FITORFI-932888 format. One line per field, with one value per atom (N, C-alpha, C): residue in one letter; atom name; x, z, y. Coordinates in Angstrom, 3 decimals. Each point is the difference from the previous one (the first is absolute). Layout:
BEGIN
rest <- (a; ...)
atom <- (CA; ...)
px <- (X; ...)
pz <- (Z; ...)
py <- (Y; ...)
***
This chain:
BEGIN
rest <- (x; x; x; x; x; x; x; x; x; x; x; x; x; x; x; x; x; x; x; x; x; x; x; x; x; x; x; x; x; x; x; x; x; x; x; x; x; x; x; x; x; x; x; x; x; x; x; x; x; x; x; x; x; x; x; x; x; x; x; x; x; x; x; x; x; x; x; x; x; x; x; x; x; x; x; x; x; x; x; x; x; x; x; x; x; x; x; x; x; x; x; x; x; x; x; x; x; x; x; x; x; x; x; x; x; x; x; x; x; x; x; x; x; x; x; x; x; x; x; x; x; x; x; x; x; x; x; x; x; x; x; x; x; x; x; x; x; x; x; x; x; x; x; x; x; x; x; x; x; x; x; x; x; x; x; x; x; x; x; x; x; x; x; x; x; x; x; x; x; x; x; x; x; x; x; x; x; x; x; x; x; x; x; x; x; x; x; x; x; x; x; x; x; x; x; x; x; x; x; x; x; x; x; x; x; x; x; x; x; x; x; x; x; x; x; x; x; x; x; x; x; x; x; x; x; x; x; x; x; x; x; x; x; x; x; x; x; x; x; x; x; x; x; x; x; x; x; x; x; x; x; x; x; x; x; x; x; x; x; x; x; x; x; x; x; x; x; x; x; x; x; x; x; x; x; x; x; x; x; x; x; x; x; x; x; x; x; x; x; x; x; x; x; x; x; x; x; x; x; x; x; x; x; x; x; x; x; x; x; x; x; x; x; x; x; x; x; x; x; x; x; x; x; x; x; x; x; x; x; x; x; x; x; x; x; x; x; x; x; x; x; x; x; x; x; x; x; x; x; x; x; x; x; x; x; x; x; x; x; x; x; x; x; x; x; x; x; x; x; x; x; x; x; x; x; x; x; x; x; x; x; x; x; x; x; x; x; x; x; x; x; x; x; x; x; x; x; x; x; x; x; x; x; x; x; x; x; x; x; x; x; x; x; x; x; x; x; x; x; x; x; x; x; x; x; x; x; x; x; x; x; x; x; x; x; x; x; x; x; x; x; x; x; x; x; x; x; x; x; x; x; x; x; x; x; x; x; x; x; x; x; x; x; x; x; x; x; x; x; x; x; x; x; x; x; x; x; x; x; x; x; x; x; x; x; x; x; x; x; x; x; x; x; x; x; x; x; x; x; x; x; x; x; x; x; x; x; x; x; x; x; x; x; x; x; x; x; x; x; x; x; x; x; x; x; x; x; x; x; x; x; x; x; x; x; x; x; x; x; x; x; x; x; x; x; x; x; x; x; x; x; x; x; x; x; x; x; x; x; x; x; x; x; x; x; x; x; x; x; x; x; x; x; x; x; x; x; x; x; x; x; x; x; x; x; x; x; x; x; x; x; x; x; x; x; x; x; x; x; x; x; x; x; x; x; x; x; x; x; x; x; x; x; x; x; x; x; x; x; x; x; x; x; x; x; x; x; x; x; x; x; x; x; x; x; x; x; x; x; x; x; x; x; x; x; x; x; x; x; x; x; x; x; x; x; x; x; x; x; x; x; x; x; x; x; x; x; x; x; x; x; x; x; x; x; x; x; x; x; x; x)
atom <- (N; CA; C; N; CA; C; N; CA; C; N; CA; C; N; CA; C; N; CA; C; N; CA; C; N; CA; C; N; CA; C; N; CA; C; N; CA; C; N; CA; C; N; CA; C; N; CA; C; N; CA; C; N; CA; C; N; CA; C; N; CA; C; N; CA; C; N; CA; C; N; CA; C; N; CA; C; N; CA; C; N; CA; C; N; CA; C; N; CA; C; N; CA; C; N; CA; C; N; CA; C; N; CA; C; N; CA; C; N; CA; C; N; CA; C; N; CA; C; N; CA; C; N; CA; C; N; CA; C; N; CA; C; N; CA; C; N; CA; C; N; CA; C; N; CA; C; N; CA; C; N; CA; C; N; CA; C; N; CA; C; N; CA; C; N; CA; C; N; CA; C; N; CA; C; N; CA; C; N; CA; C; N; CA; C; N; CA; C; N; CA; C; N; CA; C; N; CA; C; N; CA; C; N; CA; C; N; CA; C; N; CA; C; N; CA; C; N; CA; C; N; CA; C; N; CA; C; N; CA; C; N; CA; C; N; CA; C; N; CA; C; N; CA; C; N; CA; C; N; CA; C; N; CA; C; N; CA; C; N; CA; C; N; CA; C; N; CA; C; N; CA; C; N; CA; C; N; CA; C; N; CA; C; N; CA; C; N; CA; C; N; CA; C; N; CA; C; N; CA; C; N; CA; C; N; CA; C; N; CA; C; N; CA; C; N; CA; C; N; CA; C; N; CA; C; N; CA; C; N; CA; C; N; CA; C; N; CA; C; N; CA; C; N; CA; C; N; CA; C; N; CA; C; N; CA; C; N; CA; C; N; CA; C; N; CA; C; N; CA; C; N; CA; C; N; CA; C; N; CA; C; N; CA; C; N; CA; C; N; CA; C; N; CA; C; N; CA; C; N; CA; C; N; CA; C; N; CA; C; N; CA; C; N; CA; C; N; CA; C; N; CA; C; N; CA; C; N; CA; C; N; CA; C; N; CA; C; N; CA; C; N; CA; C; N; CA; C; N; CA; C; N; CA; C; N; CA; C; N; CA; C; N; CA; C; N; CA; C; N; CA; C; N; CA; C; N; CA; C; N; CA; C; N; CA; C; N; CA; C; N; CA; C; N; CA; C; N; CA; C; N; CA; C; N; CA; C; N; CA; C; N; CA; C; N; CA; C; N; CA; C; N; CA; C; N; CA; C; N; CA; C; N; CA; C; N; CA; C; N; CA; C; N; CA; C; N; CA; C; N; CA; C; N; CA; C; N; CA; C; N; CA; C; N; CA; C; N; CA; C; N; CA; C; N; CA; C; N; CA; C; N; CA; C; N; CA; C; N; CA; C; N; CA; C; N; CA; C; N; CA; C; N; CA; C; N; CA; C; N; CA; C; N; CA; C; N; CA; C; N; CA; C; N; CA; C; N; CA; C; N; CA; C; N; CA; C; N; CA; C; N; CA; C; N; CA; C; N; CA; C; N; CA; C; N; CA; C; N; CA; C; N; CA; C; N; CA; C; N; CA; C; N; CA; C; N; CA; C; N; CA; C; N; CA; C; N; CA; C; N; CA; C; N; CA; C; N; CA; C; N; CA; C; N; CA; C; N; CA; C; N; CA; C; N; CA; C; N; CA; C; N; CA; C; N; CA; C; N; CA; C; N; CA; C; N; CA; C; N; CA; C; N; CA; C; N; CA; C; N; CA; C; N; CA; C; N; CA; C; N; CA; C; N; CA; C; N; CA; C; N; CA; C; N; CA; C; N; CA; C; N; CA; C; N; CA; C; N; CA; C; N; CA; C)
px <- (0.777; -0.892; 1.096; 1.072; 0.833; 0.566; 0.394; 0.599; -0.847; -1.305; -0.958; -0.306; 0.053; -0.193; 1.145; 1.291; 1.008; -0.130; -0.505; -0.120; -0.850; -0.809; -0.906; 0.647; 1.303; 0.832; 0.384; 0.119; 0.536; 1.536; 0.511; 1.431; 0.395; 1.123; 0.544; 0.369; -0.514; 0.401; 0.751; 0.521; 0.626; -0.913; 0.562; -0.878; -0.643; 0.612; -0.441; -0.843; -0.402; -0.805; 0.699; 1.287; 0.750; 0.362; -0.040; 0.366; 1.278; 0.290; 1.414; 0.402; -0.929; 0.358; -0.562; 0.605; -0.369; -0.582; -1.005; -0.661; -0.604; 0.801; -0.346; -1.342; -0.159; -1.382; -1.118; 0.038; -1.005; -0.917; -0.783; -0.808; -1.575; -0.394; -1.351; -0.327; -1.428; -0.363; -0.450; -0.653; -0.523; 1.010; -0.364; 0.948; 0.407; -0.973; 0.291; 0.871; -0.035; 0.669; 1.406; 0.067; 1.379; 0.406; 0.063; 0.547; 1.299; 0.893; 1.453; 0.450; -0.664; 0.296; -0.670; -1.211; -0.715; 0.865; 0.575; 0.747; 1.313; 0.600; 1.332; -0.290; -1.052; -0.192; -0.569; -0.764; -0.394; 1.168; 0.722; 1.209; 1.041; 0.106; 0.870; -0.445; -1.287; -0.675; 0.038; -0.293; -0.128; 1.415; 0.991; 1.384; 0.418; -0.333; 0.268; -0.603; -1.321; -0.717; 0.595; 0.491; 0.567; 1.329; 0.795; 1.356; -0.198; -0.957; -0.228; -0.246; -0.833; -0.549; 1.244; 0.800; 1.175; 1.074; 0.210; 1.059; -0.447; -1.352; -0.642; 0.582; 0.357; 0.407; 1.496; 0.803; 1.327; 0.506; -0.600; 0.480; -0.680; -0.868; -0.702; 0.662; 0.925; 0.506; 0.359; 0.668; 0.335; -1.298; -0.983; -1.230; -0.686; 0.006; -0.603; 0.769; 1.379; 0.952; -0.421; -0.180; -0.288; -1.265; -1.042; -1.233; -0.151; 0.989; 0.331; 0.798; 0.572; 0.852; 1.337; 0.682; 1.101; 1.297; -0.056; 1.006; 0.990; 1.088; 1.240; -0.277; -0.333; -0.265; -1.333; -0.848; -1.218; 0.404; 0.713; 0.656; 0.921; 0.716; 1.210; 0.216; -0.869; 0.074; 1.363; 0.494; 1.436; 0.318; -0.997; 0.309; 0.504; -0.562; 0.309; 1.189; 0.050; 0.993; 0.868; 0.721; 0.690; 1.027; 0.589; 1.029; -0.245; -1.260; -0.430; 0.746; 0.371; 0.990; -0.931; -1.356; -0.813; 0.032; 0.180; 0.055; 1.441; 0.920; 1.380; 0.442; -0.546; 0.292; -0.946; -0.851; -1.042; 0.256; -0.249; 0.199; -1.311; -0.584; -1.118; 0.296; -0.673; 0.198; -0.218; -1.136; -0.365; 0.976; 0.309; 0.872; 1.512; 0.285; 1.339; 0.702; -0.845; 0.380; -0.019; 1.174; -0.100; -0.538; -0.469; -0.360; 1.180; 1.280; 1.247; 0.410; -0.189; 0.455; 1.511; 0.755; 1.478; 0.561; -0.844; 0.389; -0.073; 0.007; 0.033; 1.228; 0.098; 1.175; 0.249; 1.268; 0.305; -0.971; -0.208; -0.738; -1.573; -0.421; -1.387; -0.670; 0.549; -0.424; -0.532; 0.490; -0.439; 0.577; -0.633; 0.238; 1.318; 0.893; 1.133; -0.495; 0.631; -0.147; 0.451; -0.368; 0.397; 1.410; 0.809; 1.335; 0.506; -0.950; 0.392; -0.257; -0.448; -0.204; -1.284; -0.825; -1.124; -1.167; -1.147; -1.021; -1.061; 0.207; -0.986; -0.199; -1.367; -0.192; 0.699; 0.435; 0.793; -1.299; -1.225; -1.082; -0.894; -0.603; -0.999; -1.265; -0.952; -1.183; -0.824; 0.250; -0.997; 0.233; 0.938; 0.287; -0.645; -0.410; -0.665; -1.331; -0.224; -1.433; -1.026; -1.357; -0.964; 0.205; 0.440; 0.230; 1.426; 0.844; 1.315; -0.055; 0.317; -0.206; 1.242; 1.080; 1.290; 0.579; 0.880; 0.626; 0.408; -0.381; 0.304; -1.186; -0.930; -1.030; -1.210; -0.689; -1.200; -0.979; -0.204; -0.794; 0.404; 1.270; 0.485; -0.091; 0.071; 0.040; -1.475; -0.956; -1.414; -0.392; 0.357; -0.267; 0.554; 1.332; 0.657; -0.587; -0.501; -0.671; -1.300; -0.720; -1.268; 0.143; 1.233; 0.180; 0.416; 0.774; 0.326; -1.397; -0.837; -1.259; -0.761; -0.050; -0.809; 0.638; 1.191; 0.699; -0.182; 0.209; -0.194; -1.298; -1.195; -1.192; -0.378; 0.574; -0.157; 0.704; 0.998; 0.900; -0.959; -0.490; -0.691; -1.365; -0.624; -1.138; 0.236; 1.209; 0.205; 0.214; 0.536; 0.264; -1.393; -0.908; -1.373; -0.786; 0.331; -0.937; 0.239; 0.854; 0.168; -1.180; -0.313; -1.163; -1.338; 0.068; -1.364; -0.488; 1.020; -0.260; -0.505; 0.614; -0.434; -1.374; -0.542; -1.140; -0.990; 0.258; -1.039; 0.071; 1.150; 0.109; 0.486; 0.625; 0.659; -1.109; -1.125; -0.896; -0.442; -0.400; -0.431; 0.950; 1.364; 1.090; 0.410; 0.051; 0.429; -1.114; -1.269; -1.005; 0.028; 0.339; 0.160; 1.314; 0.951; 1.263; -0.345; -0.496; -0.386; -1.001; -0.950; -1.053; 0.678; 0.887; 0.649; 0.940; 0.820; 0.794; -0.674; -1.183; -0.644; -0.488; -0.284; -0.319; 0.873; 1.152; 1.222; 0.512; -0.255; 0.482; -0.979; -1.286; -1.013; 0.344; 0.374; 0.358; 1.186; 0.753; 1.430; -0.586; -1.153; -0.452; 0.073; -0.116; -0.199; 1.406; 1.052; 1.279; 0.220; 0.476; 0.071; 1.311; 0.527; 1.101; 0.786; 1.312; 1.050; -0.689; -0.527; -0.271; -1.142; -1.018; -0.973; 0.610; 0.856; 0.569; 0.876; 0.773; 0.682; -1.022; -1.123; -0.807; -0.974; -0.251; -0.759; 0.849; 1.305; 0.957; 0.237; -0.089; 0.279; -1.227; -1.317; -1.200; -0.050; 0.251; -0.015; 1.030; 1.000; 1.069; -0.633; -1.120; -0.598; -0.375; -0.449; -0.339; 1.123; 1.172; 1.198; 0.156; -0.605; 0.057; -0.767; -0.731; -0.835; 0.862; 1.267; 1.063; -0.090; -0.168; -0.056; -1.331; -1.052; -1.359; 0.028; 0.605; 0.175; 0.759; 1.093; 0.732; -0.908; -0.531; -0.830; -1.132; -0.769; -1.004; 0.365; 1.077; 0.446; 0.532; 0.529; 0.398; -1.085; -1.100; -1.234; -0.595; 0.239; -0.618; 0.931; 1.295; 0.809; 1.160; 0.410; 1.013; 1.198; 0.920; 1.326; 0.808; -0.199; 0.855; -0.566; -1.171; -0.499; 0.319; -0.146; 0.354; 1.307)
pz <- (-0.006; 0.073; -0.118; 0.942; 0.129; -1.554; -0.505; -1.453; -0.998; 0.034; -0.813; 0.179; 1.302; 0.128; -0.531; -0.097; -0.461; -1.496; -0.701; -1.400; -0.285; 0.721; -0.316; -0.217; 0.257; -0.082; -1.403; -0.466; -1.363; -0.012; 1.090; -0.018; 0.558; -0.307; 0.591; 1.446; 0.987; 1.267; 0.874; 1.108; 0.704; 1.066; 0.952; 1.113; 0.840; 0.007; 0.798; -0.557; -1.373; -0.981; -0.313; 0.011; -0.515; -1.363; -0.940; -1.412; -0.124; -1.133; -0.392; -1.166; -0.517; -1.353; 0.215; -1.102; -0.063; -1.383; -0.405; -1.300; 0.202; -0.643; 0.254; -0.690; -1.006; -0.752; 0.253; 0.920; 0.396; 1.178; -0.513; 1.113; -0.037; -0.576; -0.105; 1.272; 0.114; 1.009; 1.298; 0.760; 1.323; 1.066; 1.065; 1.067; 0.458; 0.063; 0.495; -0.979; -1.295; -0.956; -0.263; 0.031; -0.364; 1.016; 1.394; 1.091; -0.161; -0.742; -0.133; -0.776; -1.283; -0.902; 0.495; 0.588; 0.246; 1.237; 0.771; 1.182; -0.647; -1.017; -0.574; -0.472; -1.004; -0.537; 0.868; 0.957; 1.115; 0.695; 0.443; 0.760; -0.959; -1.203; -0.888; -0.361; -0.212; -0.343; 1.114; 1.262; 1.245; 0.381; -0.283; 0.392; -0.944; -1.294; -0.995; 0.558; 0.358; 0.322; 1.320; 0.975; 1.302; -0.198; -0.984; -0.143; -0.924; -0.865; -0.727; 0.958; 0.931; 0.976; 0.855; 0.460; 0.760; -0.635; -1.244; -0.560; -0.820; -0.046; -0.761; 0.140; 1.270; 0.239; -0.202; -0.014; -0.082; -1.304; -1.195; -1.205; -0.097; 0.873; -0.171; 1.199; 0.664; 1.295; -0.394; -1.196; -0.348; -0.311; -0.382; -0.425; 1.456; 0.923; 1.275; 0.836; -0.095; 0.653; -0.414; -1.188; -0.707; 0.572; 0.038; 0.482; 1.520; 0.861; 1.360; 0.041; -0.917; 0.143; 0.718; -0.196; 0.890; -0.985; -1.210; -1.003; 0.367; -0.183; 0.370; -0.732; -1.157; -0.707; 0.442; 0.789; 0.524; 1.533; 0.676; 1.337; -0.236; -0.870; -0.119; -1.478; -0.521; -1.272; -0.526; -1.035; -0.544; -0.048; -0.427; -0.094; 1.443; 0.967; 1.446; 0.729; -0.440; 0.554; -1.323; -0.661; -1.076; 0.443; 1.186; 0.288; 0.952; 0.031; 0.490; -0.610; 0.817; -0.541; -1.187; 0.379; -0.830; -1.524; -0.037; -1.263; -0.821; 0.923; -0.286; -0.733; 0.724; -0.641; -0.957; -0.399; -0.811; -1.506; -0.635; -1.402; -0.616; -1.133; -0.504; -0.898; 0.569; -0.750; -1.530; -0.384; -1.344; -0.825; 0.451; -0.971; 0.287; 1.263; 0.381; 0.500; 0.131; 0.354; 1.516; 0.501; 1.368; 0.469; 1.282; 0.607; 0.003; 0.286; -0.299; -1.369; -0.552; -1.491; -0.222; 1.021; -0.262; 0.846; 0.637; 0.913; 1.510; 0.990; 1.370; 0.677; 1.083; 0.867; 0.520; 0.354; 0.516; 1.100; 0.976; 1.248; -0.260; -1.241; -0.397; 0.762; 0.532; 0.663; -0.815; -1.400; -0.812; -1.528; -0.880; -1.363; -0.360; -0.906; -0.457; -1.080; 0.159; -0.884; -1.359; -1.079; -1.360; -0.165; -0.207; -0.172; -0.875; -0.977; -0.928; 0.578; 1.186; 0.648; -0.550; -0.731; -0.416; 1.089; -0.211; 1.118; -0.133; -0.889; -0.147; 1.488; 0.352; 1.273; 0.126; 1.162; 0.147; 0.306; 0.475; 0.199; -1.265; -0.086; -1.208; 0.683; 0.576; 0.652; -0.937; -1.352; -1.038; -0.190; 0.523; -0.162; 1.187; 0.977; 1.194; -0.400; 0.534; -0.392; 1.004; -0.234; 0.693; 1.515; 0.365; 1.405; 0.144; 0.639; 0.294; 1.387; -0.213; 1.238; -0.156; 0.152; 0.021; 1.364; 0.008; 1.418; 0.821; 1.277; 1.009; 0.125; -0.849; 0.244; 0.948; 0.364; 0.962; -0.708; -1.304; -0.903; -0.057; -0.086; -0.159; 1.240; 1.045; 1.337; 0.237; -0.292; 0.055; -0.816; -1.194; -0.675; 0.371; 0.453; 0.552; 1.305; 0.806; 1.259; -0.423; -1.057; -0.433; -0.261; -0.817; -0.381; 0.921; 1.130; 1.120; 0.810; -0.102; 0.816; -0.708; -1.418; -0.649; 0.043; 0.056; 0.246; 1.396; 0.964; 1.401; 0.397; -0.556; 0.293; -0.378; -1.317; -0.631; 0.744; 0.542; 0.926; 1.243; 0.631; 1.183; -0.402; -1.164; -0.354; -0.320; -0.762; -0.310; 1.096; 1.111; 1.221; 0.592; -0.015; 0.663; -0.868; -1.267; -0.895; 0.302; 0.478; 0.445; 0.702; 1.094; 0.958; -0.914; -0.736; -0.383; -1.320; -0.662; -1.008; 0.473; 1.197; 0.631; 0.593; 0.416; 0.604; -1.092; -1.027; -0.811; -1.518; -0.274; -1.372; -0.849; -1.171; -0.905; -0.839; -0.402; -0.576; 0.725; 1.242; 0.901; 0.305; 0.281; 0.203; -1.174; -1.186; -1.141; -0.423; 0.266; -0.220; 0.980; 1.169; 1.016; -0.363; -0.466; -0.362; -1.099; -1.044; -1.241; 0.422; 0.799; 0.441; 0.644; 1.084; 0.826; -0.725; -0.923; -0.856; -0.869; -0.730; -0.910; 0.610; 1.305; 0.903; -0.074; 0.177; 0.055; -1.298; -0.947; -1.392; -0.489; 0.329; -0.301; 0.894; 1.216; 0.790; -0.511; -0.820; -0.449; -0.873; -0.606; -0.794; 0.807; 1.434; 0.813; 0.679; -0.375; 0.487; -0.015; 1.083; 0.100; 0.800; 0.700; 0.817; 0.253; 0.405; 0.133; 1.018; 1.024; 1.070; -0.565; -0.727; -0.544; -1.227; -0.690; -1.146; 0.581; 1.155; 0.645; 0.585; 0.719; 0.714; -1.035; -1.069; -1.104; -0.718; -0.208; -0.535; 1.097; 1.210; 1.099; -0.011; -0.132; 0.067; -1.322; -1.262; -1.170; -0.028; 0.808; 0.032; 0.456; 0.731; 0.654; -1.196; -1.031; -1.248; -0.691; 0.357; -0.561; 0.597; 1.173; 0.774; -0.613; -1.199; -0.706; -0.611; -0.084; -0.475; 0.897; 1.241; 1.060; -0.272; -0.072; -0.327; -1.167; -1.005; -1.296; 0.283; 0.706; 0.205; 0.685; 1.082; 0.799; -0.874; -0.727; -0.879; -1.032; -0.572; -1.116; 0.591; 1.175; 0.671; 0.375; 0.179; 0.365; -1.160; -1.191; -1.352; -0.791; 0.086; -0.899; 0.703; -0.664; 0.614; 0.211; 0.805; 0.078; -1.216; -0.815; -1.369; -0.907; 0.085; -0.572; 0.562; 1.403; 0.635; 0.021)
py <- (-1.238; 1.283; 1.156; 0.071; 1.036; 0.175; -0.946; -0.066; 0.664; -0.438; 0.543; 1.412; 0.443; 1.553; 0.616; -0.579; 0.866; 0.174; -0.946; 0.041; 1.145; 0.561; 1.230; 1.278; -0.001; 1.218; 0.240; 1.136; 0.514; -0.405; 0.171; -0.295; -1.407; -0.487; -1.304; 0.337; -0.727; 0.122; -1.157; 0.348; -0.965; -0.713; -0.742; -0.502; 0.969; 1.281; 1.197; 0.997; -0.471; 0.747; 1.379; -0.023; 0.952; -0.109; 0.977; -0.188; -0.239; -0.935; -0.315; 0.458; 1.005; 0.746; 1.313; 0.769; 1.501; 0.404; -0.375; 0.309; 1.346; 1.130; 1.469; 0.175; -0.666; 0.442; -0.754; -1.025; -0.774; 0.686; 0.862; 0.766; -0.183; -0.969; -0.455; -0.793; -0.233; -0.866; 0.636; -0.636; 0.636; 0.193; 0.613; -0.010; -1.217; -0.943; -1.506; -0.705; 0.285; -0.684; 0.647; 1.170; 0.592; 1.053; -0.412; 0.924; 0.490; -0.876; 0.227; 1.212; -0.053; 1.129; 1.263; -0.187; 1.176; 0.787; -0.976; 0.621; 0.684; -0.769; 0.627; 1.440; -0.003; 1.321; 0.999; -0.306; 0.921; 0.558; -0.885; 0.453; 0.896; -0.371; 0.618; 1.403; 0.165; 1.328; 0.833; -0.713; 0.936; 0.474; -0.749; 0.261; 1.078; -0.030; 1.238; 1.221; -0.004; 1.168; 0.602; -0.980; 0.503; 0.685; -0.710; 0.831; 1.260; -0.018; 1.197; 1.203; -0.373; 1.077; 0.336; -0.988; 0.293; 0.771; -0.206; 0.892; 1.029; 0.337; 1.101; 1.346; 0.328; 1.375; 0.097; -1.121; 0.250; 0.749; -0.443; 0.868; 1.372; 0.249; 1.202; 1.099; -0.623; 0.786; 1.411; 0.384; 1.391; 0.698; -0.439; 0.759; 0.292; -1.141; 0.274; 0.941; 0.011; 0.872; 1.522; 0.104; 1.252; 0.677; -0.993; 0.448; 0.292; -0.604; 0.285; 1.284; 0.562; 1.048; -0.218; -1.012; -0.377; -0.157; 0.235; -0.056; 1.204; -0.435; 0.860; 1.590; -0.089; 1.215; 0.786; -0.708; 0.682; 0.572; -0.745; 0.368; 1.219; -0.242; 1.001; 0.403; 1.028; 0.468; 0.257; -0.509; 0.221; 1.496; 0.940; 1.278; 0.637; -0.586; 0.659; -0.924; -1.239; -1.025; -0.592; 0.776; -0.667; -0.895; 0.180; -1.016; -1.348; -0.248; -1.373; -0.976; -0.921; -1.037; -1.034; -0.019; -0.795; 0.530; 1.346; 0.633; 0.053; 0.283; -0.007; -1.369; -0.998; -1.467; -0.569; 0.866; -0.399; -0.229; -0.976; -0.238; -0.599; 0.613; -0.349; -1.405; -1.098; -1.269; -0.074; 0.820; 0.042; 0.665; 1.237; 0.868; -0.225; -0.327; -0.206; 1.295; 1.150; 1.258; 0.020; 0.614; 0.350; 1.404; 0.106; 1.330; 0.978; -0.575; 0.965; -0.028; 1.110; 0.240; -0.437; 0.312; -0.105; -0.971; -0.980; -0.909; 0.407; -0.922; 0.360; -0.040; 0.764; 0.079; -1.714; -0.049; -1.486; -0.371; 1.019; -0.382; 0.133; 0.272; 0.231; 0.984; 1.057; 1.146; 1.062; 0.064; 0.908; -0.341; 0.826; -0.233; 0.754; -0.434; 0.729; 1.127; 1.125; 1.117; -0.262; 0.799; -0.265; 0.286; -1.095; 0.220; 1.183; 0.106; 1.194; 1.399; 0.023; 1.231; 0.729; -0.462; 0.611; 0.235; 0.774; 0.141; -0.944; -1.193; -0.839; -0.805; -0.074; -0.740; -1.297; -0.320; -1.445; -0.888; 0.439; -1.117; 0.229; -1.220; -0.173; -0.754; 0.731; -0.613; -0.628; 0.334; -0.606; -1.503; -0.539; -1.471; -0.712; 0.634; -0.683; -0.657; -1.155; -0.424; 0.412; -0.460; 0.685; -0.318; -1.080; -0.479; -0.560; 0.869; -0.450; -0.719; -1.296; -0.833; -1.108; 0.666; -0.946; -0.201; -0.950; -0.384; 1.076; -0.041; 1.058; 1.066; -0.117; 1.047; -0.550; 0.946; -0.268; -0.919; 0.264; -0.580; -1.728; -0.122; -1.330; -0.883; 0.819; -0.646; -0.481; 0.889; -0.335; -1.162; -0.158; -0.999; -1.415; 0.122; -1.022; -0.534; 0.874; -0.372; -0.665; 0.376; -0.545; -1.505; -0.106; -1.332; -1.070; 0.680; -1.001; -0.438; 1.049; -0.297; -1.113; 0.209; -1.094; -1.211; -0.119; -1.598; -0.405; 0.952; -0.374; -0.709; 0.804; -0.492; -1.525; -0.228; -1.209; -1.126; 0.296; -1.027; -0.410; 0.932; -0.198; -0.892; 0.456; -0.652; -1.446; -0.271; -1.296; -0.890; 0.375; -0.667; -0.422; 0.938; -0.320; -0.881; -0.026; -0.820; -1.530; -0.467; -1.315; -0.509; 0.490; -0.290; 0.259; 1.229; 0.263; -1.018; -0.444; -0.957; -1.225; -0.516; -1.274; 0.131; 1.241; 0.111; 0.404; 0.882; 0.517; -0.582; -0.649; -0.521; 1.095; -0.434; 1.062; 0.842; -0.538; 0.756; 1.345; -0.277; 1.169; 0.857; -0.405; 0.783; 0.904; -0.609; 0.622; 1.109; -0.174; 0.783; 1.185; -0.191; 1.014; 0.901; -0.665; 0.748; 0.980; -0.371; 0.708; 1.103; -0.303; 1.080; 1.177; -0.589; 0.963; 0.805; -0.449; 0.779; 0.827; -0.498; 0.865; 1.344; -0.070; 1.253; 1.001; -0.336; 0.754; 0.540; -1.042; 0.526; 1.264; -0.194; 0.984; 1.252; -0.173; 1.191; 0.853; -0.673; 0.615; 1.210; 0.054; 1.124; 1.069; 0.087; 1.128; 0.445; -0.709; 0.404; 1.483; 0.607; 1.498; 0.385; -0.888; 0.250; -1.122; 0.169; -1.086; -1.116; 0.417; -1.063; -0.775; 0.481; -0.923; -0.930; 0.602; -0.772; -1.287; 0.257; -1.018; -1.003; 0.534; -0.915; -0.766; 0.458; -0.710; -1.087; 0.311; -0.984; -1.115; 0.249; -0.895; -0.969; 0.574; -1.015; -0.691; 0.659; -0.769; -1.099; 0.071; -1.077; -1.384; -0.064; -1.013; -0.944; 0.581; -0.644; -1.017; 0.434; -0.638; -1.491; -0.146; -1.249; -1.136; 0.459; -1.180; -1.023; 0.162; -0.947; -1.163; 0.152; -1.126; -0.840; 0.823; -0.649; -0.992; 0.641; -0.755; -1.317; -0.002; -1.089; -1.086; 0.463; -0.970; -0.562; 0.851; -0.334; -0.898; 0.153; -1.039; -1.401; 0.235; -1.200; -0.920; 0.485; -0.728; -0.817; 0.653; -0.303; -0.947; 0.196; -0.679; -0.899; -1.176; -0.789; 0.753; -0.433; 0.557; 0.128; -1.024; -0.019; 1.200; 0.551; 1.083; 1.300; 0.116; 1.252; 0.269)
***
């Protein structure tokens, strides 16, 4: 009878009803007939969505920094603070042109004057990008702190998931992680200051723990030779 029950699955299974194959396109059948591939694709898609939300703000960091007004050229306009180290050391990656027309001093405290002795300004603020956020600036520190917060939260959540997965199961835990993460991804539209940017990155990081849920979920459905 047990053997007959096993043949009802769309996938070949072992004595523990774990799939011994991974037919990616075999998605038909009911929940009872094909729980293995349903679990595989549900975990894969949810994992992708979780990481999409987790890393969504990272490539938008400069735009978010500019909206918060923490870029170096917003805090210290180059016209009033031409000798800021972030400017003196700045080189536009697209054009290859530097802020210092004739090069910078060895200690990067100022730009060199025109060796020909002309009255041409030694500063060229036109090469600066919309948001100067290079190393050593307040902007770069803020983005770095937010990144650390995002990783820190997922570490704590991953530790806690061990007990939660045993008690609630991977489906419920994954749904909870995605729902929680979605709330904070939506809240990112309202970022207005450094503290809420870091806080939102911290809470979104919880979604990154979906990796643990996927491992547990797939280990329940697939034989060790597949996992």
